[in-house]
C-alpha positions in Angstrom: 0.0 0.0 0.1 1.3 3.4 -0.9 0.5 6.5 1.3 -0.1 9.4 -1.3 0.0 13.1 0.6 -1.8 15.7 -2.0 -4.1 18.5 -2.4 -6.3 18.3 -5.3 -5.3 21.9 -6.8 -1.5 21.2 -6.6 1.0 18.7 -8.6 -0.4 16.1 -6.7 -2.7 15.7 -9.9 0.0 14.3 -11.7 1.1 11.8 -9.1 -2.2 10.2 -8.9 -2.7 10.0 -12.6 0.3 8.1 -12.1 -0.6 5.8 -9.5 -3.7 5.1 -11.8 -1.8 4.0 -14.5 0.4 1.7 -12.4 -2.7 -0.3 -10.8 -1.0 0.1 -7.6 -3.3 0.5 -4.3 -2.9 3.7 -2.7 -4.1 5.5 0.2 -4.9 9.5 0.0 -4.0 11.9 2.6 -5.6 15.2 1.6 -3.5 18.1 3.2 -4.5 21.7 3.1 -2.5 24.7 2.2 -1.0 26.3 5.2 -0.8 24.6 8.8 -1.3 21.1 7.7 1.4 21.5 5.5 3.7 23.0 7.5 3.0 20.7 10.6 5.8 18.8 12.2 3.9 15.7 11.4 3.9 16.2 7.6 7.6 18.0 7.5 9.0 14.8 8.8 7.5 13.5 5.4 8.6 16.1 3.5 10.8 19.0 5.1 9.6 21.5 2.4 6.1 21.3 3.5 4.9 20.7 0.2 2.7 18.1 -1.9 2.8 15.7 -3.3 4.5 12.8 -1.7 4.4 9.2 -1.2 5.6 6.5 1.6 5.9 3.2 -0.1 7.6 0.1 2.0 8.9 2.6 4.3 10.7 4.7 1.6 9.5 8.3 0.9 9.9 9.9 -2.2 8.9 13.9 -3.2 9.1 15.9 -6.3 6.3 14.7 -8.8 8.7 13.8 -11.8 10.8 11.7 -9.0 7.8 9.9 -7.9 6.9 9.0 -11.7 10.4 7.7 -12.4 10.0 5.8 -9.0 6.7 4.0 -9.7 7.7 3.3 -13.0 10.6 1.3 -11.8 8.8 -0.3 -8.8 5.7 -1.2 -10.9 7.4 -2.3 -13.9 4.2 -4.4 -14.9 2.3 -1.3 -16.1 5.0 -0.8 -18.6 5.8 3.0 -18.0 9.4 3.2 -18.9 11.1 1.7 -21.4 13.8 -1.1 -20.9 16.9 -0.6 -18.8 19.6 0.8 -21.5 17.2 2.1 -23.7 15.9 5.1 -21.4 17.8 8.0 -22.8 15.0 9.9 -24.6 12.4 8.7 -21.6 14.8 10.4 -19.3 15.6 13.6 -21.2 11.8 14.4 -21.6 10.5 13.3 -18.4 13.4 15.8 -16.4 12.8 18.0 -19.7 9.4 19.2 -18.3 10.7 19.3 -14.6 13.5 21.6 -15.7 13.3 24.1 -18.6 9.8 23.7 -19.2 8.4 24.2 -16.1 11.1 26.9 -15.2 10.3 28.7 -18.4 6.6 28.8 -18.3 6.9 29.9 -14.6 9.2 32.7 -14.9 6.8 34.2 -17.9 3.7 33.6 -15.9 5.4 35.2 -12.9 6.3 38.5 -15.3 9.8 38.0 -15.0 11.8 39.0 -18.6 15.4 37.4 -18.7 17.7 39.7 -19.8 19.0 38.9 -23.3 22.8 39.2 -22.0 21.5 36.7 -18.9 19.8 34.0 -20.9 23.1 31.8 -20.5 22.7 32.2 -16.9 19.3 30.1 -17.0 19.0 26.6 -17.9 15.8 27.5 -20.3 17.2 30.0 -22.1 13.9 31.5 -23.0 10.3 30.2 -23.1 10.3 30.1 -27.0 13.4 27.9 -27.2 11.8 25.5 -25.1 8.5 25.3 -27.0 10.3 25.2 -29.9 12.4 22.1 -28.9 9.3 20.4 -27.4 7.3 21.1 -30.9 10.1 19.3 -32.6 10.1 16.2 -30.7 6.3 15.9 -30.9 6.3 16.7 -34.5 8.3 13.5 -35.3 7.0 11.2 -32.5 3.8 10.2 -31.0 4.8 10.1 -27.3 7.7 12.0 -25.7 10.0 8.4 -25.2 9.0 7.4 -29.1 6.2 4.9 -30.0 4.8 4.3 -27.1 3.3 5.9 -23.6 5.6 6.3 -20.7 5.9 8.0 -17.4 7.6 11.1 -19.0 3.9 11.7 -21.0 2.2 11.6 -17.4 4.7 14.3 -16.0 5.5 16.4 -19.2 2.3 16.0 -20.8 0.6 17.4 -17.5 2.6 20.2 -18.2 1.3 20.8 -21.4 -2.1 20.0 -20.7 -2.3 22.7 -17.7 -0.4 25.0 -20.1 -3.0 24.7 -23.0 -5.8 25.3 -20.5 -4.5 28.0 -18.6 -2.9 30.0 -21.4 0.6 29.8 -20.3 1.5 27.5 -23.2 0.5 28.9 -26.4 -1.7 26.9 -28.4 0.2 24.9 -31.2 -1.5 22.0 -33.4 1.4 20.1 -32.4 0.9 20.1 -28.6 -3.3 20.1 -29.0 -2.8 16.9 -31.1 -0.5 15.4 -28.4 -2.9 16.5 -25.6 -5.7 15.1 -27.3 -3.7 11.4 -27.7 -3.2 11.2 -23.8 -6.1 13.4 -22.4 -8.7 10.5 -22.3 -6.7 7.8 -21.0 -8.7 5.9 -18.8 -6.1 6.3 -15.8 -6.1 10.3 -16.4 -9.8 10.5 -16.4 -10.0 8.2 -13.1 -7.5 10.5 -11.6 -9.1 13.8 -12.6 -12.6 12.3 -11.2 -11.0 11.8 -7.9 -9.3 14.9 -7.7 -12.3 17.0 -8.6 -14.4 14.9 -5.9 -11.7 15.6 -3.4 -11.6 19.5 -4.4 -15.7 19.7 -4.0 
């Protein structure tokens, strides 16, 4: 049994989707923002006082991308990661979402502008470069790791879906087509329904 700590209006939605993809049994612990997340009891699980987090067989994992990678590894029967030794593109695009994509989108959404002569100091350079790189990949492959759905699509695909929904990622036909390929997966729909119920 996995203990899953989340808030339905958080990156925990990514992890719930991943949990539903694995089919592994899990127990949900809903935490409100504020005192509950900053309590000593929860900080013993995640000192950052943030969700999501999971505890599985006495092991604690935080950070949504790390949780996705971990779950793909410990539940190989779900077939959410390529074979060991063939994970170059899988790792690349899983962590592209956790690094350049999220950083670039957040920076722009907060109204920060990186001076032209300082772009080399940030890992993403600029949002345009990040989106062009992602679009190039998805124009050549149906999924981020190649020809089949993986945990990279759960994590980075969630970033794309949210970006399209909230307008933080400009609508491009390649991104819309990709999101249409993954948004109706039964596991994602189950996860979304559970989060909607929790939010209500």
